[in-house]
Every structure is written in C-alpha cells, then in structure tokens.
N, C-alpha and C positions, 0 to 999 in steps of 0.2 A: 406312589408309583413303585411297584415291586422291582427287585433287581433283575427279574427274568424278563420283563416286558420292555419293548421299545416304546419310546414316547415321541410324539410330534414336537416340532420346534415350538408351536403354539402352546402346548401343554408345559413344556420345560420352562419357557419364558414366563408364562403365567405363575408357575409355582415358585420360580426365583423372585418375581416381583412381590408375590404374596408372602414370601419368607417361610414357606413350608419346607423348602429345601434350598441349600446354598449352591451357587455355582461350583464351589470347591467340592462339595459332596457329589454333584452330578459328574464332574470330571473323574473323581475317584471311582465312581460306580462304573464309568465308561472303561477304565483300565481293568476293573475286575471282570467285566463282561469279555474283554479281549482275552484275558487269561483263561476264563472259563470256556470260551468258544474254541480256543486252542487250534487256530489255523494259521501257521506262520507264513502262508502264502498270500494273505491279504495285504499286509503292510510290508513295504520295502524298508522303511525306517519309521520308528515310533519315538516320539519325544519322551524324555525323562519324565515320569509321572510327577515327581516332586516339583519340577519346573512348571508343568502345566497347572498343577494345583496352586502354586504360588501366584501365577498370573490370574487364575480365577478368583483368588482371595482379593487381589488388588481391585477387581471390579466393584467391590462392595463400597468403594469410596466414590463411585460415579453415580450419576443420576440414571436409575434403571429405566425410567420412562423414555429416555432418549436413545436407548440401546435396543434396537429391534431384535438383535440376536443375543440378548443378555445371557451370557454363560453357556452358550450353545457349543458343544464339542463338534468339530468339523474335520473331515478327512480330505485330503487333496491328492488327486492323481499325480503320479511321480514324473509327469512331463510339464508340470506347472511349478514355477519357482515359488518357494516359501523359505524365508529367512531362518537359518538354524538347521536346515536339512539339505543334504546333497540332492541334486536333481539327476536321476539316472536314465530316464526314459526306458527303464528295465534293460539297460545294457551297461554293465560295470565299467567297460572300457571307455564309454562315452561320459561317464559321471563327472560332474563339476559342482563346486560349491558357490551358489549364487550370492551376490553382495547385497541384494535387496529383494523385497517381495515382488512377485508378479502384481500387476495392478489389481486383478481380481481379489487376491488375498489381502492386499493393502487396504481394500475397501471393506473386507469382512471384519478385520480386527477392530477398527474403531466402532463398529456396530455391536461389539461385545462377543464376537466369536472367539473361540479357543482352538487354535490348529493343533491337533494331537498327533498327526502322522501323515506320511506319504503312502499312497497305495499302488499296488501292483497293476500291471497293464500288459497288453500285447505289445511287444517291444516296438518302440518308435511309433506307437499308436497305429500299427499296421495289422488289422485283423478285427473280426467281429465275434471271436470265439473265446478269447481269454486263456488260451493254452500256450501261447507263444512267449514265454518268459523264462529266463534262467532262475528267477526267484521262486519257481513253482507255479502250481495251478490252484488258484483259490477254489474252495468247494462251493458249488451253488448252494445258496441259503435255503432253497426250497427242497431240492432232491439232489443228494450228493453225487449221483452218477451223471448228472446233466452238466454240460459246460456251464461256466459262470456267465458267459457272454463277454464280448470285448468291444473295443479294446479296453474300456474302463472297467475291467473285471473287478479289481479290489474295491473300487469306490462303490460299485453297485452292491456287492456282497456285504460290505460294511454297513450299508443302510438296511438292506434286506434282513440281515441277521440281528439288527437292533443294536449294533455296537455304537453307531452315531446316527443322529437324525438327519444329518445333511452331509453330502460330500460333493466335491467337484469332479467332473469327468471332462472329456473333450469329445467333440462329435464332428468328424469330417465326412464319414460315410454311413453313420448309423451308431457310432460308438456310445452315444448318450441315450440311445433308445432301445437297441436290442437287449443289452444286459438289464435294462429296467424291466422289460417284459419277463425275462427269465428268472427275475428275483421278486416279482410281484410288487414293484414299487413304481413311482412316477419318475419319468425322465423328461426334463425340459430342455429342448434344444432351441435357444433364443434366435432371433433374427441375426444374421451376420453383422458383426461390428457393434452389436449392442453392449456386449461385455468386451472390454479390451483384451487383446491377445498379447500385450507386452508382458514378457516373462513366461511365455509358453514356447516349449520346444515344438517347432512346427511339424506337421505331417504334410499338409498341402497348404501353404500360407494363404492362398487366395480363397480357400474354402473352410478353414479351421474355425471352430468356435468352442469356447469353454461352456460346458453344460452343467446341469443341476440334477442331482438325485435326492429325492426326499420321499417320505411316506405318503404325503397328500399334495394335491395341487396347490392349495393355499400356502403350504410351507415352501414349495418350490418357487411360486411367484414372489414370495417375500424375499427369499435370497436373491432372485434376479433383480428385484427393485433396489436391494443394497449394492449390487455390483455394477448395475447398468449405468451408462453415461459415457460421453466422449472422453478420449485420452489422447493427448498430443504425442505420447510416446508410441502409439500404435498407428501407423499410416492407414491401416485398414479399419480403424475405429470409425463409427458413424454416430452422429447425434440423432438418435431415434427416441422420440417420446414414448414412454411405456404404455400409456392408456390406463384405464381403470377397470377393475373387475366389476362386472355388472350382473344383475339377475339373468336367468336364462332368457335369451332373446325370442321374441315372437317371430314367426316367419323364417326360422333358421333353415337354410338350404345346404345340405351336405352332399358332396359328390361321392358316388360309389361307382366302381368300374362296370363297364358293360358286361352283359352276360358272357361267360366263357373266357373273360380276360384275366381272371385271378389265378394265381399259381400257388399250390400248396404242396407240390412234390408228393402227391399221394396220401397226405395226412388228412384223413377224413375228420378227425377230432378237431383239428384246427379249422377246417372249413365250416363245420357245424358251429363252432364257437363264434366265428365271424358273423354267420347268419344270425345267431342269437343277439350279438352286439347290435346288429342293424335294427332288429326288432325293438331292442331297448331304446335306441335313438328315436324311432318312430313313436313309441310310447311316451317319450319325453316331449314330443311336439315337433321334432325335426321333419322336414320334407326331404326325402332321398331323391337325388337327381343323377341320372346316369351320365358318365363322361367317358371319353376315349383314354384308356390308360396306356395305349401303345407308345405315344410320343415320350411318356415318362419313362418307360422301360428303355427306350432308345437313348435317352439322356443317361440313365444309369449305366449302360454299357460304355459310354464315353469315359467313365471315371477310371476304370482300370484298363480298358482297351485303348484309351486315348492318351493324350500327352500329360495328363495330370500325374501320372506315375513318375514323370521327370521331376516334379516337385518333391516327391519323397526321396528320390535319388540325390537331389541337391543337399538335403539335410545330412546325409551320411556318406557322401562320396569320398571324403577324406579317410573315413574309417574303412570304407570298402577297399580303399587302395592300401592302407597301412596294416590293417588287422581284420581281414575279411572273416576269419574264423570266430571273431568275437561277436558277430551278428548271427542271430537265430537263422538256421538254414532256410526256413520258409520265407522269412522276412527278406533275407538276401536274394532269394530267388525271385521274389515279386519286384524288389527294388532295382535290381541290377538291369532290368529291362528298360528302365528310364534313361539310361546312358545312350541308348540307341536311337532315341527319337530325334526327328529333325525339326528345324524351325518351320518348314513348309507343312509338316504334319500338324504341328501345333496350330498354325493359323487355320488350316483346313477344319480342325475340330472346333476352333473358336467360332468360325463362321457357322458351322452346323448348330452349335450350341445356341447362338443368337437366334436362329430360326426356331429352335425348340422352345426358347424362352417366350417368344411371341405366341406360340401355340398355347403354352401354359397361361399366359396372360388372358387369352381368349377363354380358356377353360374356366378361369375364375371370374369372368365377367358376370355370370349369373349364379355363382356358387360361393358361399361364404367360406367353406373349408372342405377338404377331402377327409374321408374317414377310411383308413386302410388297415389291414393287419400290421402289427409292428414287425413281425417276422412270419414267413409262411409255415414254419415248423420249428421243432427244437430237436437238438442232437445231444447224445451222450459224449463224454470226453473221449471214450474209446473209439466211437465212430469218427470223430473229427481227427484224432491222431492217425487213424488209418487212411483218411482221405482229406487232408487238410485244406487244399486250395478249393476244391469243388464245393464242399459243404459250407465252407466260409462264404464263398461267393453267393450261395443260395440264400443265406441269412440276410444279405443286403438287397434282396429283391425289391423291398418297398422303402428302402432307406438311401440307396446310393445316389439317387437323383436330386435329393432335397437341396443340398447346399449349392449345387450347380445351378439350380433354378432360383436361388435366393428365396427359399421358403422358410418359414419358422415351423417348429414342430413340437408336439406334446404327446408323449407316450403314457398311456394310462391303463392300469389293469382293467381287464374286462370280465374274466371268469377263471375259475380253477377247473381244469379238465378232470374227467373221472380217472385219468391215469396219474394224477398228481402233478401234471405240468401246467404252469400258469400260461394263460393266453392274454394278450393285450392288443389294444388298438392304438393307432397314432393318428392325431389330428394334424393336418397340414394346411397352411394358408400363406398368402404372399407376405413378404417381410413387413413388419409393423403391426401385424394383427395378433401379437403375442397375448394381449389382454383378452381378446375374443376367445382364443383357444383356452385360456385359463378359465374363463367364465362358463364356457360349455363343458370343458373337461372335468371341472370340479363337480358339476351337477351329475355328470354321467358316472363318475367314480363313486360318489355318494349313493347313487341309485342302485349300484351293483351290490351294496351291503357287504362287500368282500372284506375280510380281515386285511390288515396292512402288513407288508413284509412277510416274514417267515414265522413269526411268533404266535400267530392266531389271535392277535389283539384286534378287537372291534374298532371300526371307524367311529369317531365321535361325530355328532350332528354338525353340519356345516355352520361355520360362524356366520352371524347375520352381517350383511353388507352395510357400510355406512350409508344412512339415508341422506339424500340430497335432492333438492328440487331441480328439475331439468333446466329451469330458468336462472339458477344461481351460479355465480362465478366466484371461486375462491381467490383472495388476495392476501399476500404475506406482508406484514408491517413489522418494521424493526426499531422504530424510534418514537416520534412525538404522537403517532396514532396508536400506540399501545394502550390497552385499557388503563384508565387512570391517568394517562399522560395528557399534555396540553391540547393536542388536536384530536383526541379520541372521539370528541363530540361530533366531528364531521362524519365519522362512520355511523354513529348512532342516529344522526339526523337523516341518513339515507336508509334507515331500518337494517343496517348491517348487524350481523350476529356473530359472535365469537364462536368459532368451530373448535379450535385447539391451540394450546401452547406447545411449541416444539423447537427444533434447532435446525440450522442449515448443515449441509455436509461441511467438512473441514476445508473449504475452498474459498473463504471469504476473509476480507479485512474490514474493520469498522473505523470510521474517522468521525471526529467531532468537527462539524462545520461551523463557520462563523455566521450564524443566521439568527434571526428573531422570529419566533421563539427558537431556542436551541434545537438543532436536529442533528442526527448522525447521517453519514453516507456510507453505504455498504458496497464494496467493490469486489467483484469476482477475480480470483487470482488462479494460478495453476493448481490443478487438483492436488489436494493434500499439503499445499504449502501455506494455507491460511489457518483459520480456526473455525470452530463450530459456534455460530452466533445464535443467541436466543431470538425467537420471533414469535408472533401470533399469527394465526390464519383466521381471517374474517371472511364472511360470505356476503355477497351483495347480489341483488337482482341484476340482470343484464343491463337494464336501463340505468340503474343506480351506478353500476360499475363504470359505464360510459361517462356519466357525469362526474364521477370521482376522479377518474383518470384524466379527464379533460381539464380539470382544475389544478392538476399537479404543476407547481412551478419548477423552472430549472433551478439547480442543476440536477434535480431528481428526475428519474426515469423509471418506467415499468419494464422489467425484463423477466426472464425465466430464472428462477431460483431452485437450486437442488437442495432437497432436504436430507437429513441424516439417514433416513430410512430408504432413500433412493428415489422417492417421488419428486416430481417437478411441479412447481406452482408459480403463477405470476406474482410479482412483488416488487418492492422498492429497491432500486440500485442507483448509484451515483455516477454522474459523468466524471471521468478521471481528471479532466482539465483543472477542476477547482481544488484538487487535493494538495497543491503546493503549500497552501497556508494552513491546512487542517491538521489536527492532532490525531495521531494514530492511537486509538483506544481499544484495539483488538483484544489486548490482554485481559480486558474486563469481561469479555465473553458476551456482552450485550449492553444495550443502552440503559436499562433500568438500573443495573449495578453501577454503571458510570455516573449516572445522575444522582444516585444515593451517595456515592463518595464525594461528589462535587457539593452536595448539600451540607455534608459534614464539614468540608473545608470552608 
C-alpha cells in the first residue's frame, strides 16, 4: 500500500491482521499524508503524532480478530466530543473541553479505531457549503475551486483526499450527503436514533444524526454496525436492529420523480448524469416507479421556513446575546430568525408535517427506496461567497426533507462529469431499512467502476457476503454449550453448526451459577460498564432452534446480545433474580478460561 494511495478500512484491517503492516506504521503514514496534503483548514485540532502511534502500538497486545476497526485512523467532526480534544463547533468563543467521549467515539475506540483529529465544519453545523468557518475553507479534494460541501467539510475532504479511511460527520439537513457527492465518497446517514447523539453539539436536536464518510459502502456499513445501538444517555436514541447486507434483491422497486419535477438549476450535465444513473439501476435489475416529489419539496421548505430554526437558535442564544460578533455573519443571520417564532407557528408546522409524513408512508407502500440526485448542481467557493444563502439553499433540494420524514439515506458516487465535477445519487427509505440501502448501494457503486475518493485508486471487487441458509437461525452460546463443553452435544444432536467464535460488546457481566452441570449466566449491564465476553455463534434450522429454546431451563433465557462489531444475535442471558448467590467471574472474559482455572485449582 503506497504512501500516495488511500485504502479502504477493509484493506487496512486485513493488512494489520496479516502483519504486512502494523497499526503504528499506518498511523505514522496518516500523519505524513496530512503534512504532504498541506491544507490547514481540514483539521481544527490534530492529536500529537507520538501519542497516536503509542496507542496504535498498544493494540498489538489485543486479539485482532475481535477488533473490526483494528488500527484504523479516524477523523471526527468538531461538534462531536472526543476525549483529549476541545469541541469548538467551529466557533472559538463556544469552545469547551469535554470530560468524556461522545457515545459514538466511545464505541469506535474498543473496536480498534485510533482517533487522530477533529475536523472543520460550517459553524454550528449550519450550512451545506463548507465555507462558513473561522478556521478557513478546506479545499475540495477533487477540484480545488469547488466548495468542499458542508457542514461536514473537513470530514469529507479528509476521506476524499485519502488522509483517513473513515470519518464522522453529522447530518441534519444533508451535511452527511452533499459533501460526500462533492468529494466522490460514500456518505451514510443512518435512521434517526440508531447512533446515539450523546456528546454531540446539537443543530436541531429532534433531527440530528451522526453520519459516516468512507470510500466504500461496505466500510461505511461496518462503521455503522460498530456505533449503532441504544444509549440511555440520549433520550432520542432508539433500539433499531441493523439488519444484514444481502445480495441485490430481485424485484427491487425504486421511486423516481414524475416527469418535470426534478430541479437542476440549469445544470444540464447534472441532469444527464442522473439520467445515466437511472439507466444503470435498470440494467442492474431495478424497476423504476414514478412518484410525486412535490410533498417532499413542501417538507423541505418547512426546515428553514418553519419553526425548526428555533432549535438552532436555542443552541447559541446565550452566545448571540453575549458575543454576537463571535458568530459567523451568515450563521447569525439564519439563526437569529429562530427567536421570533411562536408556539402557535410551531404547532401549525407540526400538524402539517404529520400530514406530509402520512403522504410519504403511502409513497413507500409500493416502493422499496427512492433514488434522487444527492444535490442538483455544484458551485465554486467564489460563487457561494458571492451569494451565500441562496446557493446553499439550492444544495439542500433533495436533502432537507429527509430527517423530518424519518428516512434513512445513503449517498453513493454515480459518475465523474466531463468538467471534472463528481455526481452522486442518494438512496432514501423509511427508518430501519439501512441494510437494504447498503445492499443495493454497494452493488450500484461497484457497477460504476469509479475510482474511490480523489486519488484515482480503483475499487476492489465486492467482498463475498457470508453464506447462510434462509431457514437457519444463529444463536450465541457462552457457557456449557460451547464446543468441547458439557452440553455442546445438545447443539450437535440438532445438526447445529459452528459459525464463528467472537465476543460481545463491553456491555455484559458473567456469573458462575450454582447448577449441575456448572453453567454461567451472562447479564446485560449499562453500555460500556461491563466487559467483552467470549462466545460462539452456532446455527440451527428454524425447527431445531424452536426445540432447543423450548428445552432451556430457568434461570436461563434467550435475549438479544450485542456483539463487539455492532451486530445483534439471539443468545443466552440470565434472569437477574438468581445472581445473589452467584460468583462474578467477569474478569475471566469467558467461561472457558474460568473453567480452565477451576480445573487447575
């Protein structure tokens, strides 16, 4: 992997596991690339290189197979808390030093990620352009005269330029999608509440979500799997199962706007590129179904013309009162309007939004996903500085309505125009269909044969998906049913097969129960307050699964277990009432190790 080329998460982790390069070498190369790229406007703060390398060296002591992001350098948008960095939201007067990680960052670290810096943004995440920051304007990684896109400008450019393979952005109105298109990368905007917002400086608390930038859909989906999951620290968090990436589905129905409804603001090249993308979808086997885009446009207008601007005002009202000149003039002009909104206007807009949500529900009744341009056109930095509010607003044409309607989104590169401007499409679907979007988005992106990011590096062929019979159900076992243990024969008698050995997320405690034969009980505790427990995943036919579960005696129960890589699987948990007399053996990290120690004793 040469110093000038970006690599995917998959390639980096594979190289680290194979020992062809160490995490410390990867981190050192990341810093060299940042120096060579020489754009001080990408990062607001950068971690000391020696410190980052030292953390990477410590990873060598850990089991690489249990670390899905083993040694992967990650950049974090500077409105998301990360321990060791100030959080500025691109406003020096607002800056504070967090006392702990945001939940998203807290989940990346145990997966093996190395946080190397905080990236620039449109101040207070207000904007889709990337030019509204006192820390400078990051240069677009594809064409330097273009805007980088915002508000997650630094995060998108860092991935596009090949400085890091993964970065976190945020997306309230399109900030995780527009800059992805403009830098020829993937932007994943998950279902609302899937990634916790604890430790995020809000833009609109009811609409915000942390988003992912990566070079491929598979990389972005892996990062989402690591971060996804409910969080008691965030009242807007939701327990949404992620779903599994599948082969391209038969009978896929994609919604496209009715004739004459699309807006490109006179950009004929963008219009032609969208037409070409639709032909590609048809060639892949999708059926295109027309739908009425007008209610979606009406929803989009609510975002900035309606009461949601008041949410932005709430975040900075104290700063507006005490030091208004510390706020970017365009941000100030947009936000101050939020002070004038009334409760009556708010309820009126909420009633209208509810009606629009019902229309959207009906739209998706016979459509799997919508396919739209990510943005209608692209602008240069000079154009946006001359007309900041109108051109910014145009960029949100196909993004502003998404979170108001509780949709998930995936922005994928579609083509490179003859004028050197990247064009991308966005897939949109109702909340919870994130895995479907990844399944079809990865196939589309691979079919374009586009190079990834700005460095002209070819896509590698798609990784094969794990084969599984549609009739089979996985089950996680942590104790006497492990291979070689006392009750493993019960699984084998039902023709169970071992799928993999892995670990839980660090959210569990393990207890030795007073049973014959000896068994452990695993209890879920608050996220991050337990340990990562060794387990095995076995696969049973649906009828065998039913027999097996039916025979499980109390105090054992079957519940949903969260794995270290973010997946969820059904498996053994214990009823907490019986733990009064049980011994806490969490420190052993698994039943096998505890039994080995007990045998020695």
